[in-house]
C-alpha positions in Angstrom: 25.7 12.5 0.4 26.7 8.8 0.3 26.2 6.8 3.4 29.2 5.0 4.9 29.3 1.3 4.2 28.3 -0.5 7.3 27.3 -3.9 6.1 27.7 -6.2 3.1 24.6 -7.9 1.7 25.1 -11.1 -0.2 22.3 -12.8 -2.1 21.9 -15.7 -4.5 20.1 -15.2 -7.8 20.0 -16.7 -11.3 22.9 -15.8 -13.6 20.6 -14.5 -16.2 18.9 -12.2 -13.8 22.2 -10.9 -12.5 23.5 -10.3 -16.0 20.3 -8.4 -17.0 20.4 -6.3 -13.8 24.1 -5.4 -14.2 23.5 -4.4 -17.8 20.5 -2.3 -16.9 22.4 -0.6 -14.0 25.3 0.1 -16.4 22.9 1.5 -19.0 21.5 3.9 -16.4 25.1 5.0 -15.5 24.7 4.0 -11.9 26.5 1.4 -9.8 24.5 -1.7 -9.1 24.9 -1.1 -5.4 23.2 2.3 -5.7 20.3 0.8 -7.7 19.9 -2.0 -5.0 19.9 0.6 -2.2 17.2 2.6 -4.1 15.1 -0.6 -4.6 15.5 -1.5 -0.9 14.4 2.0 0.2 11.4 1.9 -2.1 10.5 -1.6 -0.8 10.7 -0.3 2.8 8.6 2.8 2.0 6.0 0.6 0.3 5.8 -1.9 3.1 5.6 0.8 5.7 2.7 2.4 3.8 0.9 -1.0 3.7 1.4 -1.4 7.4 0.2 2.1 8.1 -2.8 1.6 5.9 -3.5 -1.8 7.7 -3.3 -0.1 11.1 -5.6 2.7 9.9 -8.2 0.1 8.7 -8.0 -1.8 12.0 -8.6 1.4 13.9 -11.6 2.3 11.7 -13.1 -1.2 12.1 -12.6 -1.1 15.9 -14.3 2.3 16.0 -17.2 1.0 13.9 -17.6 -2.0 16.1 -17.7 0.2 19.2 -20.3 2.4 17.5 -22.5 -0.6 16.6 -22.2 -2.0 20.1 -23.2 1.4 21.5 -26.4 1.3 19.4 -25.3 4.0 16.9 -25.5 1.8 13.9 -28.3 1.6 11.3 -29.8 -1.6 9.9 -29.1 -2.7 6.4 -32.8 -2.3 5.6 -32.7 1.3 6.7 -29.7 2.2 4.6 -31.1 0.4 1.6 -34.4 2.3 2.0 -32.6 5.6 2.1 -30.6 4.8 -1.1 -33.6 3.5 -2.9 -35.3 6.8 -2.2 -32.2 8.7 -3.5 -32.1 6.5 -6.6 -35.8 7.2 -7.2 -35.3 10.9 -6.8 -32.5 10.9 -9.3 -34.6 8.9 -11.8 -37.4 11.4 -11.4 -35.1 14.3 -12.2 -33.8 12.6 -15.4 
């Protein structure tokens, strides 16, 4: 269902870009305004996803820092020793 027009969006762009865009919209049998709305919605979804991912990473980093400060972390040397043992075990099986 089409949304009622509530605002007009005006933008400046190069004449060649406008001509190519209008031709592509016409070739897809869709009005340029519909294509622009789709592009805007996709841009908004993508940016919201990036923001959500950034927020998720910040929460993970904060939780990891709290864990390290609480003494729940492992040293780099301990982790490296564990993985060296795993690599050796895999090499022995080959």
